[in-house]
C-alpha positions in Angstrom: 95.7 109.5 116.4 95.3 113.1 117.3 97.7 114.3 114.7 96.6 115.8 111.4 97.2 112.7 109.4 99.6 109.7 109.2 101.2 108.6 106.0 102.1 104.9 106.0 104.0 102.8 103.5 102.8 99.2 104.1 105.0 96.2 104.1 104.9 94.4 100.7 104.5 91.1 102.5 101.3 92.2 104.3 98.6 89.8 103.0 95.7 92.3 103.7 93.7 89.6 105.5 92.2 89.7 109.0 94.4 87.7 111.3 97.5 87.9 109.0 98.9 91.0 110.7 99.1 94.5 109.3 96.9 97.6 109.1 93.2 97.2 109.9 90.5 100.0 109.9 87.3 100.1 111.9 84.1 100.2 109.8 80.9 102.0 110.9 79.5 98.6 111.8 82.3 98.3 114.4 84.0 95.5 112.6 87.7 95.8 111.5 88.7 95.4 107.9 92.2 94.5 106.8 93.8 97.0 104.4 95.4 95.3 101.5 98.6 96.9 100.4 98.8 98.4 96.9 102.2 98.3 95.4 103.8 101.8 95.0 101.2 103.5 97.1 100.8 105.0 100.6 97.9 104.9 103.1 96.8 108.2 104.5 94.9 108.1 107.8 93.0 111.2 108.8 93.6 112.1 112.4 91.3 113.7 115.1 92.8 117.1 114.2 91.2 117.0 110.7 87.9 116.0 112.2 87.9 119.1 114.4 89.2 121.4 111.6 86.4 120.2 109.2 83.7 120.3 111.9 83.2 116.5 111.6 82.9 116.6 107.7 86.0 114.3 107.6 86.0 111.5 110.1 89.1 110.3 112.0 90.0 106.8 111.0 90.1 104.4 113.9 92.7 101.9 113.1 95.1 99.3 114.5 98.0 97.2 113.4 97.5 93.5 114.1 100.3 91.2 115.0 100.8 88.3 112.6 99.2 85.1 113.8 102.1 83.1 112.4 105.8 83.6 112.5 107.1 85.7 109.7 110.3 87.5 108.6 111.2 91.0 109.5 108.5 93.6 108.8 109.0 97.3 108.2 106.5 100.1 108.9 107.4 103.6 108.0 104.8 106.0 109.5 105.1 109.8 109.1 103.0 111.8 111.7 102.0 115.5 111.3 100.5 118.0 113.7 100.5 121.5 114.9 102.7 123.1 117.6 101.6 122.4 121.2 100.5 126.0 121.7 98.3 126.2 118.6 94.6 127.0 118.9 92.5 124.2 117.4 89.0 125.0 116.1 86.8 124.4 113.1 87.8 126.2 109.9 85.1 128.8 109.3 84.3 127.6 105.8 83.6 124.1 107.3 80.8 125.5 109.5 77.6 125.9 107.5 75.1 128.7 108.2 73.2 128.1 111.3 75.6 125.4 112.4 77.9 125.7 115.5 81.5 124.5 115.6 81.7 121.1 117.3 
């Protein structure tokens, strides 16, 4: 996602297991890991915009939503996306660029 961040309330019926359907995040190894829902909480995915603003200090979360492998009842996802206006100038925040470092 290019946006700033995405807030997601996961379906309470999500099992949090690979192949069961639901949110999965990509690990540095390249493997995907199922995100187990935590009752009463939200998942916040950092988008590409924050990676640019922080000069790569915070990494954008590569993620996907897998389709359930077996039939299931209705599922609900409630994402909330954020982002700047289309004409905004996007660059690293000066305090995120260390001395001698260049904005990425």
